[in-house]
Residue, then its C-alpha position, 0 to 999 in steps of 0.5 A: m282669286s276672290d278677296t275673301l280667299k286672298a285674306d284667308a290665305l294671308k291669315y293662314h300664313a301669318e297665324p298663329q305664328p308666321g310661316k308653316l313650319s317649326i323645328s321640334l325635338t325628337t329626343a329628351a332634353e330635360t336633365s343635365r345628363d340629357l344635355s351632356l348626351a345631346y351636346s358636349p361631351g356625349v356628342a363627340e362619340p357620333v362625331r368620331a363614328i361618322a369621321d371613321n365611317p361617313e355612312d354612320a351619318y344615316k345612323y346617328t343624324i337626321k340625314g336619312n329623312l331630310v330633304a332640301v327644298i331649293s329654289n331661286g324663285s325664277a319660276i314661282l308657280g304661275l307668277g314668274n320670276l319674283g325672286s328667291l325670297a318671294s319663293k319662300p312661302v311656296m318652298e315652306g308649303k312644299a316642306l309641309l306637304f313632305k311632312r304631311f304625306a310622307n313624314i319626311d323632314s325638309v328644310d327650304i333653301e332659297v338661293n339668291s342667284a340666277d347663275v347656273d354655276e353658282i346655284v350648282k356649287t351652292v347646292e353641291l357644297i351643302s348636299g352632304t347634309f341631306g338625304g335628297i334634294n328637291l329642286e323647285d320653281i327654277k325656270a327653263p332652260e337653266c333648270f335642266e342644266i342645274e339638275r343634270q350637273l347636280i345629279e352628276k356631282c351628288d350621291i343622293p337623289v336630286f329631283h326637279d319636281d316641276q319637271h318629273g313630278t308633273a310628268i309622273v302624275t300626268v302619265a299616271g292620269m294619261l294611261n287611265a284616260l287612254d284606257i277609258q277612251g279605248k285608245k292605245i298609247d303607242q297609237a295615240k296622237l298627242v299635241c303638247l302646248g308648252a315647251g318648258a320644263a314640265a312639258i319636256s319632262c312629260a313628253r320624255l316620260l310619255i315616250a318612255a311609257g310607250m308613246k311614239k315620238e313621231n305621234l307627239i307634236m310640241i308647240d311653243r310661242s312660235g308654233v310647232i317645233f320642227s328641225d329647220r325652225g329657228n329659235v329652238n334650243q337643244y331641249k326643244a329640238e329633242f321633240a322636233n316633229d318633221v313628219t307633220e306639216a302643221r305649223t299652228l295649234a289650230e292645224a296640229i290639233q285636228g284629229a289629235d287624240v290628246f291635248l296636253g296643255l302646260s302653257g297659259p289660260d284660254q289657249l284651246s278654243a271650242e272650235m279646236l276641241q271640236s276638231m279633235a278625234a272621237k273620244p278626245i282627252v284634254f289635260a289643261c294644266s295651266n294654273p290657276d286658269p286652264e287652257i280651256k274651261p272645263e264647262l266649255a269643254a263639256s258643252t263642246r264635246d260630251d265624249v271628252i275626258m278633261a283634267t286640270g291642275r285645279s282641285d275644284y274640278p275632277n281629275q286634278v293633276n296634282n304633284v302631291l300624288g307623287f313627290p312625297f312618296i317618290f322621295r319616301g321610297a328613295l330615302d327608305v332604300r338610300a337610293t343614289k338617284i331617282n331614275e327612269e325606272m323609279k319614275l315609271a314605277a311611280a306613274h304605274a302605281i298611281s294609275d293602278l290605285a285609281k282603279e281600286p274601290i275608294l276607301d270610305e275615309v277618302v269619301q268622307a274627306y271629300g264631303g261624302q262624294a263617292f268616286e268610281f273609276g271612270k271619266e271623272y275619276i282617272i287619278p287618285k285623290p291626294l288624301d288616299p292613305r294607300l298612296l304612301d305604301r303603294v307609290a313609295g313601295a313601287v319606287a323603292r322596289a324599282a330602285v333596288e331592281s335597277g341597282v341604285a339602292l344602297a340599303p335593302l328593301p324594307d319588309r313593308y315594301k316586299k310584295 
């Protein structure tokens, strides 16, 4: 990051007042009568109503449009474990994105603990305040257990965005890249470099979308994951590949159709890319520095489709394409969870939107640059206003159809 960008980033977070959020009023509070309705004695009426029927909390409070953004700071972006307080600017940023893209109110909560049971208990005890829980920047493997327990204990959606948001947007882009390259998902061979939360969730959703498990090779710091290898936890073991004899990335990548990188910078060499199958697909999602620089990939193979996590290159795999709209759809039908059907519905909705003509307002938002479905536009731009109804609607419909919705489908989402 340049010195200028560093200075601008610090100024952005400090001015005009510290942080990126504030609390605003939604009702009148100007007269004595207003105050008597807002607080004592008038507030007693919704209190009694909710005591008699807890569902009335959705009618009389902010609960139905309120998401908690929760982290312990153990895996902040690409910066690592810097502690819960250091994660606060990121969690505030997440809350900003919820509001900007889906008009969802959210509160960031930083839990100062590395203990799974403490975190689960803390979130469980406060979960009734919210309509949904967005977990963020919690390291693997603890994140898996924290999310699993909270899904069991809470009657509202619990969603670890580092896992599922990344997976949903990755699958959306991957479906289109495979289509453009003339490859079928059930035949494609994929090498995944990285075996953390995002990688495991991406692999699970890719398989749910049609990829064959035996065609997926996952690699961690110790090499290819296979059954008899040591140092493989239960989550990595799910993707042990005993068909391949490859043990290194250089061996595994030979003849592969797809490379999915969720690891670190400069891990995929030009020689490795050259050894991939015709019309390869490379998702190099390490941030801020990808596993292979797009310039190097383009100079090595003119038939490659390249995606990264960066906004300054085409085909950004950006979670903001997913989580605001996924929660919007889930909240609007009061879903009790975000299940596989809802995740796949979101992925397909994002994928389908990229195939439609882009709006003039989106072109203008990106400096007048025109986009057309193809190798350098496989996924929609975050500022496309159609994402809200398309993705939220798909998620809401999937929630209703899969039986996890407690409220009917709003008219605006009915096809």
